[in-house]
PLY file of the C-alpha trace (Angstrom):
ply
format ascii 1.0
element vertex 110
property float x
property float y
property float z
element edge 109
property int vertex1
property int vertex2
end_header
0.01 0.02 0.01
1.39 3.40 -0.90
1.80 6.31 1.48
-0.73 9.04 0.55
1.86 11.66 1.49
4.17 10.44 -1.26
1.68 10.15 -4.11
1.95 12.82 -6.76
-1.14 14.39 -8.30
-2.31 13.25 -11.75
-2.01 16.72 -13.27
-0.51 20.12 -12.55
-1.20 21.77 -9.21
-2.27 25.40 -8.90
0.84 26.94 -7.26
0.91 30.55 -6.04
3.13 32.89 -4.05
1.54 35.10 -1.39
2.19 38.82 -1.72
4.22 38.85 1.49
6.46 35.95 0.37
7.00 37.66 -3.02
7.97 40.87 -1.31
10.42 39.12 0.97
11.96 37.22 -1.94
12.40 40.51 -3.80
14.14 42.04 -0.73
16.70 39.16 -0.78
17.15 39.16 -4.55
15.43 35.74 -4.77
12.45 36.65 -6.91
13.54 34.62 -9.99
14.54 31.56 -8.00
11.29 31.70 -6.03
9.39 31.77 -9.33
11.37 28.73 -10.52
10.43 26.93 -7.31
6.76 27.91 -7.76
6.85 26.36 -11.26
8.50 23.20 -9.94
5.97 22.86 -7.14
3.17 22.86 -9.77
4.51 19.46 -10.79
6.14 18.21 -7.57
4.06 19.74 -4.70
5.72 17.59 -2.04
9.19 18.83 -2.72
11.04 19.53 0.49
10.77 18.40 4.09
7.31 17.71 5.53
6.91 19.79 8.68
3.46 18.67 9.66
-0.01 17.81 8.45
-3.02 19.68 9.80
-6.75 19.59 9.18
-8.46 22.90 8.60
-12.17 23.00 7.93
-12.18 19.31 7.08
-9.38 19.74 4.52
-5.93 18.15 4.94
-3.10 20.64 4.53
0.55 19.56 4.44
3.17 22.11 5.48
6.66 21.81 3.90
9.96 23.61 4.07
12.69 23.73 1.48
15.98 25.58 1.08
17.14 27.65 -1.91
20.88 27.88 -2.07
22.49 31.31 -2.02
24.48 32.87 -4.84
27.60 34.56 -3.51
28.34 36.12 -6.95
25.06 38.06 -6.86
25.03 38.53 -3.09
21.79 36.51 -2.72
21.70 34.74 0.64
20.38 31.22 1.07
16.71 31.27 2.01
14.24 28.88 3.52
10.79 28.68 1.98
7.68 27.41 3.71
4.66 26.33 1.69
1.30 24.67 2.21
-0.02 21.91 -0.05
-3.76 21.12 -0.06
-4.05 17.87 -2.06
-7.85 17.62 -2.20
-10.47 18.79 -1.97
-10.70 21.36 -3.39
-9.82 20.40 -6.93
-7.46 21.14 -8.37
-4.85 20.60 -5.64
-3.10 23.82 -4.58
0.26 24.95 -3.19
0.66 28.31 -1.49
4.18 29.61 -0.85
3.70 31.55 2.38
7.12 32.54 3.74
10.65 33.30 2.57
13.21 33.68 5.35
16.91 34.29 5.02
19.16 31.72 6.60
21.18 32.87 9.53
24.78 33.59 8.56
27.31 31.07 9.72
29.38 32.20 12.65
33.15 31.66 12.45
34.43 28.88 14.68
36.79 30.05 17.42
0 1
1 2
2 3
3 4
4 5
5 6
6 7
7 8
8 9
9 10
10 11
11 12
12 13
13 14
14 15
15 16
16 17
17 18
18 19
19 20
20 21
21 22
22 23
23 24
24 25
25 26
26 27
27 28
28 29
29 30
30 31
31 32
32 33
33 34
34 35
35 36
36 37
37 38
38 39
39 40
40 41
41 42
42 43
43 44
44 45
45 46
46 47
47 48
48 49
49 50
50 51
51 52
52 53
53 54
54 55
55 56
56 57
57 58
58 59
59 60
60 61
61 62
62 63
63 64
64 65
65 66
66 67
67 68
68 69
69 70
70 71
71 72
72 73
73 74
74 75
75 76
76 77
77 78
78 79
79 80
80 81
81 82
82 83
83 84
84 85
85 86
86 87
87 88
88 89
89 90
90 91
91 92
92 93
93 94
94 95
95 96
96 97
97 98
98 99
99 100
100 101
101 102
102 103
103 104
104 105
105 106
106 107
107 108
108 109
């Protein structure tokens, strides 16, 4: 029997970025890579690490986190992205990118 958390949808998922997440990505110079992630999530909505599954109004929502590598040449820091995947209902399944947070800089070892 397959794990329902690992099954992929039959077709593309509606994937969107919240206004706040888009603004934060822009502040960090990560707008283009966030858009690339959004496009990938439309086909692979369970990309990343599952944080938790919750039920909201009778609908199962899976919360995920993933990391986008930084680009030292452009000065873009690595960022962590949090998104919610609602497999069904409603149809079609949806992904909402909700947060973009810069990773803490590494501290030099003494």
